C-alpha positions, 0 to 999 in steps of 0.5 A: 596736068595733062588730061591723062594725069587728070583722069589718072587724077580721077581714079585715084579720087574713086578709090580713095572713096568709101561710100559707093553713093559719093564713088558713083558719083564721082564716077560720073563726075569724072565720065563728063570730063573724059567721055571717051576714057576706056579705062573709066568707063570699064570700072565704072562698069566694074562697080556696077556689077560687083558693088551695085549688083545691077548687071543690067547697068553694067552691061550697058558700060561695058558695052560703051567701053567696047565702042570706046576699044572693040579690041580690049579683052577684059570687057570682053571677057566681063561682058560675057560673063554678064551675057552668059547667064540670060539664055538668050545671049548665050550666043553672043557670050560665045562669040566674045569669049572667043574674040577675047581669046583670040585677041589674047590666048593668054589671058587665063582669066577668060579661059577659065571663064571660058572654061565653066561657058563650056562646061555649065553653059554647053556641057562640053566637058572635053573643052572645058577641061581644056580649056582648065587646063590651059587656063592653069598652065597660063596661070597657075597660081590663079586661085578662082581658075584651080577652084572653078577646075575643082568643082568641075573634076569633082561635079562630073566625077572625072578624077577624085583624086585631081578634084581634092588635089585641086581643092586643096591647092586652091585653098593655098592659094586663097586660103580667106575664099569661104566658098571654095571651103564650101565646095571642098566640105560638100565632096569630102561629104559626098564624094569621099564620106569623110565627115569629120573633115567636112564637118570642120571645113564647114565650120571654119567657111561660117567662121570666115563668113557667117552671114552666107546663107548658103554655107548655113544651108548646106549645114542643116542638111549634112548636120541632120542628114549626117550627125543627126542633129535635128534640132541643130539643123533645124537652127541652121535652115531657119538661119540661113532662111534669116539671111536669104529668104528668096533661097528657092532650094532651101525654102523646099529642104527645110519644108520637107524637114519640117514634114519629117520633124514636126515638133520644130513646126511650133 
């Protein structure tokens, strides 16, 4: 068996293991055999970020992968995604995005992520919109880029009609994306005053992800302010905090709610 096939066999074994702890053990063993495998190192980095939720360890792995292949555009883009969340690392994140797009200007994923960076970090809305449009030209069926562009158009108030079209398009592309549904519901409530449509989407989002504290909190605020159903709003606020006790904005909202409706304080 060739070295390449041996490495591929390790990856197949990793993919077949459902237990996260055992999967990490297999990753580590594989990299002992193939310490210079960019693919294994990159995949371990993704595992550490998206399964372990450990950005620090994922960053180390991405940096190792870049040492092995400084021109790997997926690694460049994913490392930038981690770094952009830390203010002192944002300059490096921008350099990584630009390097990735210099190497592969047709990469829709990196283009869309760089658009998010220019919007949320640099507040350069003109550049962000240009990048979002380019990302969708490169891949018109990229659901995540479509949803992010919808959020941008809605949040900045640039074009509510296009934002609504983009939300619907993102839903068509990925009807099981509950976060997009939640954002679409917020848009229909706040930007369109379409309360029945918003409520329908909140309920659909909660059916898709009943353990999402964010959905419960948004629906709680909607139920309180629009429907005036304070008992149901109280239930939803409490459930949101039970699911995620560290959501600061929900704590603030619920504290305000209880001050206004002390009958629920007991």
